[in-house]
GUKOLNU-443081 format. One record per atom (N, C-alpha, C): residue number from 1; x, y, z. Coordinates in nm, 2 decimals, padded with zeros to 4 digits. Layout:
ATOM|resi|east|north|up
ATOM|NUM|X|Y|Z
...
# end
This chain:
ATOM|resi|east|north|up
ATOM|1|00.08|-00.12|00.00
ATOM|1|00.00|00.00|00.00
ATOM|1|00.09|00.13|00.00
ATOM|2|00.20|00.12|00.07
ATOM|2|00.29|00.24|00.07
ATOM|2|00.34|00.27|-00.06
ATOM|3|00.38|00.16|-00.14
ATOM|3|00.43|00.18|-00.28
ATOM|3|00.32|00.25|-00.36
ATOM|4|00.20|00.20|-00.35
ATOM|4|00.09|00.25|-00.43
ATOM|4|00.07|00.40|-00.39
ATOM|5|00.08|00.43|-00.27
ATOM|5|00.06|00.57|-00.22
ATOM|5|00.17|00.66|-00.28
ATOM|6|00.29|00.62|-00.28
ATOM|6|00.40|00.70|-00.34
ATOM|6|00.38|00.72|-00.49
ATOM|7|00.34|00.61|-00.56
ATOM|7|00.32|00.62|-00.70
ATOM|7|00.21|00.72|-00.73
ATOM|8|00.10|00.71|-00.66
ATOM|8|-00.01|00.80|-00.68
ATOM|8|00.03|00.95|-00.66
ATOM|9|00.11|00.97|-00.55
ATOM|9|00.15|01.11|-00.53
ATOM|9|00.25|01.16|-00.63
ATOM|10|00.33|01.07|-00.69
ATOM|10|00.42|01.11|-00.80
ATOM|10|00.34|01.15|-00.93
ATOM|11|00.23|01.07|-00.96
ATOM|11|00.16|01.10|-01.08
ATOM|11|00.07|01.23|-01.07
ATOM|12|00.02|01.25|-00.95
ATOM|12|-00.07|01.36|-00.92
ATOM|12|00.02|01.49|-00.89
ATOM|13|-00.02|01.60|-00.95
ATOM|13|00.05|01.72|-00.92
ATOM|13|-00.03|01.82|-00.85
ATOM|14|-00.14|01.87|-00.91
ATOM|14|-00.23|01.96|-00.84
ATOM|14|-00.36|01.98|-00.92
ATOM|15|-00.46|02.04|-00.86
ATOM|15|-00.58|02.07|-00.93
ATOM|15|-00.57|02.20|-01.00
ATOM|16|-00.64|02.22|-01.11
ATOM|16|-00.63|02.34|-01.19
ATOM|16|-00.75|02.43|-01.15
ATOM|17|-00.73|02.55|-01.12
ATOM|17|-00.83|02.65|-01.07
ATOM|17|-00.85|02.76|-01.17
ATOM|18|-00.95|02.74|-01.26
ATOM|18|-00.99|02.85|-01.35
ATOM|18|-01.14|02.86|-01.36
ATOM|19|-01.19|02.96|-01.42
ATOM|19|-01.33|02.97|-01.44
ATOM|19|-01.39|02.85|-01.51
ATOM|20|-01.32|02.81|-01.61
ATOM|20|-01.37|02.70|-01.69
ATOM|20|-01.38|02.57|-01.61
ATOM|21|-01.28|02.55|-01.52
ATOM|21|-01.28|02.43|-01.44
ATOM|21|-01.39|02.43|-01.33
ATOM|22|-01.42|02.55|-01.28
ATOM|22|-01.54|02.57|-01.19
ATOM|22|-01.67|02.53|-01.26
ATOM|23|-01.68|02.57|-01.39
ATOM|23|-01.80|02.54|-01.46
ATOM|23|-01.81|02.39|-01.49
ATOM|24|-01.69|02.33|-01.52
ATOM|24|-01.69|02.18|-01.54
ATOM|24|-01.75|02.10|-01.42
ATOM|25|-01.71|02.15|-01.30
ATOM|25|-01.76|02.08|-01.18
ATOM|25|-01.91|02.09|-01.17
ATOM|26|-01.97|02.21|-01.20
ATOM|26|-02.11|02.23|-01.18
ATOM|26|-02.19|02.17|-01.30
ATOM|27|-02.14|02.16|-01.42
ATOM|27|-02.22|02.12|-01.53
ATOM|27|-02.19|01.98|-01.58
ATOM|28|-02.07|01.94|-01.58
ATOM|28|-02.03|01.81|-01.63
ATOM|28|-01.97|01.71|-01.53
ATOM|29|-01.98|01.75|-01.40
ATOM|29|-01.93|01.67|-01.29
ATOM|29|-01.78|01.62|-01.31
ATOM|30|-01.70|01.71|-01.36
ATOM|30|-01.56|01.68|-01.38
ATOM|30|-01.47|01.78|-01.30
ATOM|31|-01.35|01.73|-01.27
ATOM|31|-01.25|01.81|-01.20
ATOM|31|-01.12|01.79|-01.29
ATOM|32|-01.05|01.90|-01.31
ATOM|32|-00.93|01.90|-01.39
ATOM|32|-00.81|01.90|-01.30
ATOM|33|-00.71|01.81|-01.32
ATOM|33|-00.59|01.80|-01.25
ATOM|33|-00.47|01.82|-01.35
ATOM|34|-00.36|01.87|-01.30
ATOM|34|-00.23|01.87|-01.37
ATOM|34|-00.16|01.75|-01.32
ATOM|35|-00.12|01.66|-01.41
ATOM|35|-00.05|01.54|-01.37
ATOM|35|00.08|01.53|-01.45
ATOM|36|00.16|01.43|-01.41
ATOM|36|00.29|01.40|-01.48
ATOM|36|00.27|01.37|-01.62
ATOM|37|00.36|01.40|-01.71
ATOM|37|00.35|01.37|-01.85
ATOM|37|00.34|01.22|-01.88
ATOM|38|00.40|01.14|-01.79
ATOM|38|00.41|01.00|-01.81
ATOM|38|00.29|00.92|-01.75
ATOM|39|00.20|00.99|-01.68
ATOM|39|00.09|00.92|-01.61
ATOM|39|-00.01|00.87|-01.71
ATOM|40|-00.05|00.75|-01.70
ATOM|40|-00.15|00.69|-01.78
ATOM|40|-00.29|00.72|-01.73
ATOM|41|-00.40|00.70|-01.81
ATOM|41|-00.53|00.72|-01.76
ATOM|41|-00.56|00.63|-01.64
ATOM|42|-00.52|00.50|-01.65
ATOM|42|-00.55|00.41|-01.54
ATOM|42|-00.47|00.45|-01.41
ATOM|43|-00.35|00.50|-01.43
ATOM|43|-00.28|00.54|-01.31
ATOM|43|-00.34|00.67|-01.24
ATOM|44|-00.39|00.75|-01.33
ATOM|44|-00.46|00.87|-01.27
ATOM|44|-00.59|00.83|-01.20
ATOM|45|-00.67|00.74|-01.26
ATOM|45|-00.79|00.69|-01.20
ATOM|45|-00.76|00.62|-01.06
ATOM|46|-00.65|00.54|-01.06
ATOM|46|-00.62|00.48|-00.93
ATOM|46|-00.57|00.58|-00.83
ATOM|47|-00.50|00.68|-00.87
ATOM|47|-00.45|00.78|-00.78
ATOM|47|-00.57|00.86|-00.72
ATOM|48|-00.67|00.89|-00.80
ATOM|48|-00.79|00.96|-00.74
ATOM|48|-00.86|00.87|-00.64
ATOM|49|-00.87|00.74|-00.68
ATOM|49|-00.94|00.65|-00.59
ATOM|49|-00.86|00.63|-00.46
ATOM|50|-00.73|00.63|-00.47
ATOM|50|-00.65|00.61|-00.35
ATOM|50|-00.64|00.73|-00.26
ATOM|51|-00.61|00.85|-00.32
ATOM|51|-00.58|00.97|-00.25
ATOM|51|-00.71|01.03|-00.19
ATOM|52|-00.82|01.03|-00.27
ATOM|52|-00.94|01.10|-00.22
ATOM|52|-01.06|01.00|-00.19
ATOM|53|-01.04|00.87|-00.21
ATOM|53|-01.14|00.77|-00.18
ATOM|53|-01.27|00.80|-00.25
ATOM|54|-01.26|00.85|-00.38
ATOM|54|-01.37|00.87|-00.46
ATOM|54|-01.35|00.79|-00.59
ATOM|55|-01.46|00.73|-00.64
ATOM|55|-01.45|00.65|-00.76
ATOM|55|-01.47|00.74|-00.88
ATOM|56|-01.37|00.73|-00.97
ATOM|56|-01.37|00.81|-01.09
ATOM|56|-01.43|00.72|-01.20
ATOM|57|-01.53|00.78|-01.27
ATOM|57|-01.60|00.71|-01.38
ATOM|57|-01.51|00.71|-01.50
ATOM|58|-01.46|00.82|-01.54
ATOM|58|-01.38|00.83|-01.67
ATOM|58|-01.27|00.93|-01.65
ATOM|59|-01.16|00.91|-01.73
ATOM|59|-01.05|01.01|-01.73
ATOM|59|-01.02|01.04|-01.88
ATOM|60|-01.01|01.17|-01.91
ATOM|60|-00.97|01.22|-02.04
ATOM|60|-00.84|01.30|-02.01
ATOM|61|-00.75|01.29|-02.10
ATOM|61|-00.62|01.37|-02.09
ATOM|61|-00.60|01.46|-02.21
ATOM|62|-00.52|01.56|-02.18
ATOM|62|-00.48|01.66|-02.29
ATOM|62|-00.35|01.71|-02.25
ATOM|63|-00.26|01.73|-02.35
ATOM|63|-00.13|01.79|-02.33
ATOM|63|-00.14|01.94|-02.36
ATOM|64|-00.09|02.02|-02.27
ATOM|64|-00.09|02.16|-02.29
ATOM|64|00.04|02.22|-02.25
ATOM|65|00.06|02.35|-02.26
ATOM|65|00.18|02.42|-02.22
ATOM|65|00.20|02.41|-02.07
ATOM|66|00.10|02.39|-01.99
ATOM|66|00.11|02.38|-01.85
ATOM|66|00.15|02.24|-01.80
ATOM|67|00.14|02.15|-01.89
ATOM|67|00.17|02.01|-01.86
ATOM|67|00.05|01.92|-01.91
ATOM|68|00.04|01.81|-01.86
ATOM|68|-00.07|01.72|-01.90
ATOM|68|-00.19|01.74|-01.80
ATOM|69|-00.30|01.77|-01.86
ATOM|69|-00.42|01.79|-01.79
ATOM|69|-00.50|01.66|-01.79
ATOM|70|-00.56|01.62|-01.68
ATOM|70|-00.65|01.51|-01.67
ATOM|70|-00.79|01.56|-01.62
ATOM|71|-00.89|01.53|-01.70
ATOM|71|-01.03|01.57|-01.67
ATOM|71|-01.09|01.44|-01.62
ATOM|72|-01.12|01.44|-01.49
ATOM|72|-01.17|01.32|-01.42
ATOM|72|-01.32|01.34|-01.39
ATOM|73|-01.40|01.25|-01.44
ATOM|73|-01.55|01.25|-01.43
ATOM|73|-01.59|01.17|-01.31
ATOM|74|-01.69|01.22|-01.23
ATOM|74|-01.74|01.14|-01.12
ATOM|74|-01.88|01.11|-01.14
ATOM|75|-01.94|01.03|-01.04
ATOM|75|-02.07|00.97|-01.06
ATOM|75|-02.18|01.08|-01.06
ATOM|76|-02.17|01.18|-00.97
ATOM|76|-02.27|01.28|-00.96
ATOM|76|-02.20|01.42|-00.94
ATOM|77|-02.28|01.52|-00.96
ATOM|77|-02.23|01.66|-00.94
ATOM|77|-02.20|01.68|-00.79
ATOM|78|-02.28|01.62|-00.70
ATOM|78|-02.25|01.64|-00.56
ATOM|78|-02.12|01.58|-00.51
ATOM|79|-02.08|01.47|-00.57
ATOM|79|-01.95|01.41|-00.54
ATOM|79|-01.84|01.50|-00.59
ATOM|80|-01.85|01.54|-00.71
ATOM|80|-01.75|01.63|-00.77
ATOM|80|-01.74|01.76|-00.69
ATOM|81|-01.85|01.82|-00.65
ATOM|81|-01.85|01.94|-00.58
ATOM|81|-01.79|01.92|-00.44
ATOM|82|-01.82|01.81|-00.37
ATOM|82|-01.77|01.79|-00.24
ATOM|82|-01.61|01.77|-00.25
ATOM|83|-01.57|01.69|-00.35
ATOM|83|-01.42|01.67|-00.37
ATOM|83|-01.35|01.81|-00.40
ATOM|84|-01.42|01.89|-00.48
ATOM|84|-01.36|02.02|-00.52
ATOM|84|-01.35|02.11|-00.39
ATOM|85|-01.45|02.10|-00.31
ATOM|85|-01.44|02.17|-00.18
ATOM|85|-01.33|02.12|-00.09
ATOM|86|-01.32|01.99|-00.09
ATOM|86|-01.22|01.92|00.00
ATOM|86|-01.08|01.96|-00.04
ATOM|87|-01.05|01.97|-00.17
ATOM|87|-00.91|02.00|-00.22
ATOM|87|-00.89|02.15|-00.23
ATOM|88|-00.99|02.23|-00.19
ATOM|88|-00.97|02.38|-00.19
ATOM|88|-01.00|02.45|-00.32
ATOM|89|-01.07|02.38|-00.41
ATOM|89|-01.10|02.44|-00.54
ATOM|89|-01.22|02.54|-00.53
ATOM|90|-01.32|02.51|-00.46
ATOM|90|-01.44|02.59|-00.45
ATOM|90|-01.44|02.67|-00.31
# end
């Protein structure tokens, strides 16, 4: 479990705080994270499940000038909103 925790923290960098990401939480039940360039979708999904104890439904990634973005979708808007509040996004 300790190895899994270290791997999760290495892949995860931080959440992205912009007006667009606030809107994603409220409309599409998604939260945007900046992750390592080498992180796979499965590793990102496992990291969210391990670090925040929330089940991620889907993960979409995009490479930008800020690094690799991961758009993580959750089961409901309430779960996404509660997690966003927990990590200090809202």
